[in-house]
N, CA and C of each residue as an Amber inpcrd file, in Angstrom:
protein
   237
   0.8800000  -1.1650000   0.0630000  -0.0220000   0.0290000   0.0080000
   0.8120000   1.2840000   0.0590000   0.4920000   2.1970000  -0.7570000
   1.2590000   3.4520000  -0.8610000   0.8990000   4.4100000   0.3470000
   1.8060000   5.1730000   0.7520000   1.6390000   5.9990000   1.8730000
   1.0540000   7.3320000   1.3150000  -0.3220000   7.3900000   0.8770000
  -0.9330000   8.5410000   0.3580000  -2.1850000   8.6460000   1.0870000
  -2.6480000   9.8560000   1.4840000  -3.8530000  10.1380000   2.0600000
  -4.9380000  10.0960000   0.9610000  -6.0450000   9.2820000   1.3070000
  -7.0800000   9.0290000   0.3130000  -8.0840000  10.1450000   0.1840000
  -8.0030000  11.2750000   1.1540000  -8.8930000  12.3280000   1.0360000
  -8.2570000  13.6070000   0.5980000  -7.0150000  13.7480000   0.9350000
  -6.3010000  15.0110000   0.4960000  -5.2710000  14.7340000  -0.5260000
  -4.7800000  13.5450000  -0.8460000  -3.7160000  13.1870000  -1.7740000
  -2.4230000  13.6070000  -1.3050000  -2.2900000  13.8580000   0.1370000
  -0.8170000  14.1680000   0.5720000   0.0270000  12.7810000   0.5790000
   1.2740000  13.0140000   0.2480000   2.2200000  11.8710000   0.1370000
   3.5740000  12.2560000   0.6610000   4.5940000  11.3780000   0.5810000
   5.8530000  11.6480000   1.1130000   6.5130000  12.6490000   0.2720000
   7.4120000  13.4500000   0.9450000   8.2140000  14.4670000   0.5370000
   9.6480000  14.1760000   0.4150000  10.5240000  14.7620000  -0.3290000
  11.9220000  14.3680000  -0.2240000  12.5890000  15.6010000   0.1690000
  13.6200000  15.3710000   1.1690000  14.4370000  16.4660000   1.6990000
  15.7860000  16.1300000   2.0790000  16.4720000  16.8210000   2.9000000
  17.9030000  16.5070000   3.3220000  17.9310000  16.3830000   4.8310000
  18.7120000  15.3310000   5.3640000  19.2180000  15.3210000   6.7120000
  20.5060000  16.2630000   6.6590000  20.5050000  17.1880000   7.5370000
  21.6240000  18.0850000   7.5790000  22.3070000  17.9730000   9.0220000
  23.5900000  17.5270000   8.8890000  24.4160000  17.2970000  10.1130000
  24.9360000  18.5430000  10.6110000  25.5930000  18.5020000  11.7330000
  26.1500000  19.6970000  12.3610000  27.2440000  20.2710000  11.4670000
  27.9690000  19.4710000  10.6870000  28.9590000  19.7970000   9.7550000
  28.3970000  20.2860000   8.2960000  27.0890000  20.3300000   8.3630000
  26.3820000  20.7430000   7.1480000  26.4870000  19.6760000   6.0310000
  26.6980000  18.5020000   6.3750000  26.6410000  17.4290000   5.3470000
  25.1810000  17.1470000   5.1070000  24.9250000  16.9060000   3.7450000
  23.5240000  16.6680000   3.4160000  23.2410000  15.2560000   2.8580000
  22.4290000  14.5780000   3.3580000  22.0670000  13.2550000   2.8240000
  20.4940000  13.2180000   2.6020000  20.0540000  12.5620000   1.5900000
  18.6110000  12.5360000   1.2360000  17.8340000  11.7540000   2.2700000
  16.5610000  12.1980000   2.5270000  15.6390000  11.6160000   3.4510000
  14.2410000  11.7560000   2.9360000  13.4770000  10.9540000   3.4980000
  11.9120000  11.1160000   3.1970000  11.1130000  11.5990000   4.4280000
  10.1690000  12.6470000   4.0970000   9.2390000  12.9970000   5.0930000
   7.8440000  12.3770000   4.7980000   7.4690000  11.4480000   5.4110000
   6.2650000  10.7110000   5.1800000   5.0800000  11.4820000   5.7930000
   3.9710000  11.2750000   5.1780000   2.6410000  11.8690000   5.6410000
   2.2520000  11.1630000   6.9550000   1.5970000  11.8470000   7.8530000
   1.2480000  11.3810000   9.1230000  -0.1680000  10.7130000   8.8420000
  -0.1490000   9.4100000   8.5430000  -1.3110000   8.7240000   8.0450000
  -1.7880000   7.8340000   9.2930000  -3.1060000   7.7000000   9.2540000
  -3.9150000   6.8250000  10.1600000  -4.9730000   6.0950000   9.4730000
  -5.1780000   4.7680000   9.7740000  -6.1570000   4.0390000   9.1460000
  -7.4130000   4.1760000  10.1970000  -8.5670000   4.7310000   9.6510000
  -9.7980000   5.1240000  10.4280000 -11.0370000   4.5880000   9.7980000
 -12.0350000   4.2380000  10.5780000 -13.3980000   3.7470000  10.1380000
 -14.2200000   4.9460000  10.3820000 -15.0310000   5.1350000   9.3790000
 -16.0170000   6.2400000   9.4410000 -17.4480000   5.6080000   8.9820000
 -18.5480000   6.1620000   9.6750000 -19.8530000   5.7240000   9.3210000
 -20.4160000   6.7860000   8.3660000 -21.0370000   6.2370000   7.3640000
 -21.6810000   7.2080000   6.3810000 -23.2200000   6.9500000   6.6190000
 -23.9470000   7.9030000   7.2110000 -25.3110000   7.8020000   7.5570000
 -26.1760000   7.7920000   6.3360000 -25.7030000   8.4510000   5.1640000
 -26.5250000   8.4890000   4.0270000 -26.7330000   7.0850000   3.3670000
 -25.5830000   6.3460000   3.4240000 -25.4740000   4.9330000   2.7990000
 -25.6060000   3.8530000   3.8390000 -25.7060000   4.2700000   5.1390000
 -25.9520000   3.2830000   6.2540000 -24.8020000   2.2710000   6.2440000
 -23.5540000   2.6080000   6.1410000 -22.5070000   1.6700000   6.1290000
 -21.2160000   2.3030000   6.6720000 -20.3000000   1.4830000   6.9690000
 -18.9230000   1.8480000   7.6010000 -17.9920000   1.8410000   6.3160000
 -17.0260000   2.6440000   6.2960000 -15.8910000   2.6540000   5.2500000
 -14.5540000   2.8480000   6.0700000 -13.5400000   2.2610000   5.5450000
 -12.2820000   2.3870000   6.2440000 -11.3240000   3.1520000   5.2130000
 -10.7800000   4.2450000   5.7140000  -9.8770000   4.9920000   4.9230000
  -8.5480000   5.3270000   5.5790000  -7.5560000   5.4400000   4.7010000
  -6.2810000   5.8180000   5.1420000  -6.0980000   7.3430000   5.0760000
  -6.1050000   8.0120000   6.1080000  -6.2080000   9.5800000   6.0300000
  -5.1410000  10.1470000   6.8230000  -4.6020000  11.4190000   6.4480000
  -3.6650000  12.1050000   7.3340000  -4.3210000  12.8370000   8.3290000
  -3.7320000  13.2850000   9.4230000  -4.2290000  13.7450000  10.6320000
  -4.8680000  15.1510000  10.2850000  -4.3720000  15.8250000   9.2900000
  -4.9910000  17.0380000   8.9300000  -6.3770000  17.0150000   8.3310000
  -6.5580000  15.7490000   7.5970000  -7.7640000  15.4570000   7.0710000
  -8.8550000  15.0050000   8.1410000  -8.2180000  14.4910000   9.2380000
  -9.1640000  14.1970000  10.2890000  -9.7520000  15.5050000  10.9160000
  -8.8500000  16.5150000  11.0560000  -9.4360000  17.7550000  11.5210000
 -10.4430000  18.3390000  10.6280000 -10.2980000  18.2150000   9.3720000
 -11.2270000  18.7420000   8.3720000 -12.5510000  17.9790000   8.5210000
 -12.4300000  16.5670000   8.8440000 -13.6040000  15.7870000   9.0420000
 -14.3650000  16.2310000  10.1760000 -13.6350000  16.5440000  11.2840000
 -14.2920000  17.1250000  12.5820000 -14.9810000  18.3710000  12.4660000
 -14.3680000  19.1530000  11.5040000 -14.8350000  20.4920000  11.2530000
 -16.1470000  20.5420000  10.3790000 -15.9620000  19.8440000   9.2170000
 -16.9870000  19.9530000   8.1060000 -17.9540000  18.6830000   8.2040000
 -17.5180000  17.5870000   8.6620000 -18.2400000  16.3610000   8.5320000
 -17.8030000  15.3650000   7.4730000 -18.0510000  14.1730000   7.5560000
 -17.4190000  13.2240000   6.7000000 -18.1030000  13.2160000   5.3420000
 -19.3130000  13.6210000   5.1740000 -19.9690000  13.6080000   3.9460000
 -19.5130000  14.7430000   3.0670000 -19.2410000  15.9400000   3.6510000
 -18.8010000  17.0740000   2.8750000 -17.3540000  16.8380000   2.4160000
 -16.4490000  16.2050000   3.2400000 -15.1230000  15.9890000   3.0150000
 -14.9650000  14.9430000   1.8390000 -15.8410000  13.9150000   1.9250000
 -15.7880000  12.9350000   0.8970000 -16.2060000  13.4540000  -0.4830000
 -17.3020000  14.3280000  -0.3630000 -17.7100000  15.0880000  -1.7580000
 -16.6000000  15.8540000  -2.3210000 -15.8230000  16.5310000  -1.4460000
 -14.7230000  17.4060000  -2.0260000 -13.7280000  16.5800000  -2.6090000
 -13.4040000  15.4110000  -1.9730000 -12.3150000  14.4030000  -2.4300000
 -12.6740000  13.7990000  -3.8020000 -13.9900000  13.5360000  -3.9400000
 -14.3720000  12.9570000  -5.2370000 -14.3890000  13.9670000  -6.2940000
 -14.6570000  15.2650000  -6.0650000 -14.5800000  16.3360000  -6.9170000
 -13.1240000  16.5950000  -7.3770000 -12.3060000  16.5180000  -6.4180000
 -10.8090000  16.7730000  -6.8200000 -10.2290000  15.4580000  -7.5470000
 -10.7730000  14.3080000  -7.4110000 -10.2860000  13.0910000  -7.9620000
  -9.4500000  12.2200000  -7.0390000  -9.4250000  12.4670000  -5.7820000
  -8.6360000  11.5440000  -4.9750000  -9.3140000  10.3460000  -4.4400000
 -10.7200000  10.3540000  -4.5670000 -11.5110000   9.2090000  -4.0190000
 -12.2070000   8.5690000  -5.2330000 -12.0140000   7.3430000  -5.5280000
 -12.7330000   6.8360000  -6.6100000 -14.0240000   6.0990000  -6.2830000
 -14.3700000   5.9690000  -5.0240000 -15.5480000   5.2900000  -4.6410000
 -16.8730000   6.0340000  -4.9780000
């Protein structure tokens, strides 16, 4: 499974580890992902999504239905 948020499309970024001597080596910054179950009252079913924690904050603010509608409009969610 890839490390991509299913609602926002966030994925790993590439950057540098910088030592005290300013030596630079490549590293990855992974998205903060959580596997979470949500209940959709319109469809009367549970779905499991791999979402980043910033998407969880959006879900708490706007509601799961609105966030899923936005993700489908942007093309992140194929369901």
